[in-house]
C-alpha positions as CSV (number, residue, x, y, z in Angstrom):
1,M,37.0,41.9,0.0
2,Q,38.9,42.2,-3.3
3,L,42.4,43.0,-2.7
4,T,43.4,46.0,-4.7
5,E,47.1,46.0,-6.0
6,S,48.1,48.2,-3.5
7,D,46.7,45.7,-0.8
8,Q,48.5,42.9,-2.6
9,E,52.2,45.1,-2.6
10,T,51.5,45.7,1.1
11,I,50.9,41.8,1.9
12,K,54.3,40.9,0.0
13,Q,56.2,43.5,1.8
14,W,54.7,42.6,5.4
15,I,55.4,38.7,4.7
16,E,59.0,39.5,3.3
17,S,59.6,41.6,6.5
18,R,58.5,39.1,8.9
19,V,59.4,35.7,7.2
20,G,61.6,36.4,4.4
21,A,61.6,36.0,0.5
22,S,61.6,32.2,0.7
23,V,58.5,30.8,2.8
24,R,58.6,27.1,2.6
25,C,55.3,25.3,2.2
26,F,54.8,23.0,5.3
27,I,53.1,20.2,3.3
28,C,55.7,19.9,0.3
29,G,58.6,22.0,1.1
30,R,58.3,24.0,-2.2
31,N,58.4,28.1,-2.2
32,Q,56.3,28.8,-5.0
33,W,53.0,30.8,-3.7
34,S,50.1,32.5,-5.0
35,L,48.3,35.1,-3.4
36,S,44.4,34.8,-2.6
37,S,42.6,37.3,-4.7
38,G,40.7,38.4,-1.9
39,S,40.2,38.3,1.9
40,L,38.2,36.0,3.9
41,V,36.4,36.8,7.6
42,V,36.0,33.5,9.8
43,G,35.1,33.3,13.3
44,Y,35.4,30.2,15.5
45,D,32.9,29.9,18.5
46,V,34.8,27.9,21.0
47,H,31.5,27.1,23.0
48,T,29.6,25.5,20.2
49,G,32.4,24.7,17.7
50,R,30.4,26.4,15.0
51,I,32.1,28.4,12.0
52,H,30.9,31.8,11.2
53,Y,31.6,33.6,8.1
54,M,31.9,37.0,7.8
55,D,32.0,37.4,11.6
56,G,35.6,37.1,12.9
57,I,39.2,37.8,12.1
58,P,39.8,39.1,8.3
59,M,42.6,37.1,6.7
60,V,44.7,36.6,3.7
61,G,45.8,33.3,2.4
62,L,48.8,32.3,0.7
63,I,48.1,29.2,-1.6
64,C,51.0,26.9,-2.6
65,N,51.4,26.2,-6.3
66,N,52.4,22.9,-6.0
67,C,50.3,21.1,-3.5
68,G,47.4,23.9,-2.9
69,H,48.2,24.1,1.0
70,V,46.8,27.3,2.0
71,V,48.6,29.5,4.9
72,W,46.1,32.4,6.6
73,F,47.6,35.7,8.0
74,S,45.7,38.1,9.7
75,A,44.6,41.0,7.6
76,L,44.7,43.4,10.4
77,M,47.9,42.8,11.6
78,M,49.2,43.7,7.8
79,G,47.4,47.0,8.5
80,L,44.7,46.2,6.1
81,Q,41.0,47.0,7.1
82,P,38.5,45.0,4.7
83,E,35.1,46.5,4.4
84,P,32.5,44.2,5.5
85,A,30.6,42.4,2.6
86,E,27.2,42.9,1.8
87,V,24.9,40.1,2.1
88,E,21.6,40.1,0.8
89,L,19.1,37.7,2.8
90,P,16.1,36.2,1.0
91,Q,13.4,37.8,1.4
92,A,11.6,35.3,4.1
93,E,14.8,35.5,6.2
94,K,14.5,39.6,6.1
95,Q,10.9,39.1,7.4
96,S,11.7,36.6,10.1
97,A,14.5,39.0,11.3
98,Q,12.3,41.9,11.4
99,G,9.7,40.1,13.3
100,A,12.0,38.9,15.8
101,L,13.5,42.1,16.2
102,A,9.9,44.0,16.8
103,D,9.2,41.1,19.5
104,A,12.1,41.8,21.3
105,S,12.0,45.4,21.6
106,P,10.3,47.0,24.5
107,K,6.8,48.5,23.7
108,S,7.5,51.7,25.8
109,P,10.2,52.7,28.0
110,S,8.4,52.2,31.4
111,K,8.0,48.5,30.7
112,A,11.8,48.0,29.9
113,K,13.4,46.2,32.7
114,S,16.9,47.0,34.0
115,V,19.2,44.5,35.2
116,K,21.7,45.1,37.6
117,P,25.0,43.3,38.0
118,E,25.2,41.5,41.4
119,P,28.2,42.6,43.4
């Protein structure tokens, strides 16, 4: 999601209200930052160790102008509600996904099995 001028102002105010106007870089110690131009959504699966982009926590980054270190903040905590990105799948992947969904769906309601949780 691209950040609007209003989003950028919200982010600056949020950071200043919680951290102060002078945020020092953890790596080089400077306090010269740029705001990322968009937000990033990343999820981490603790069971597999895989990173899932566009499925997780929306984040906004501050980038150190000296060393390039990036500090990530939760966009949701800042009050931003990023819209999910539209991802266009290649035609082969679309067909594969549609086939998998068709195979997984029950053919008729009477054949669908219900699973009762054990007490």
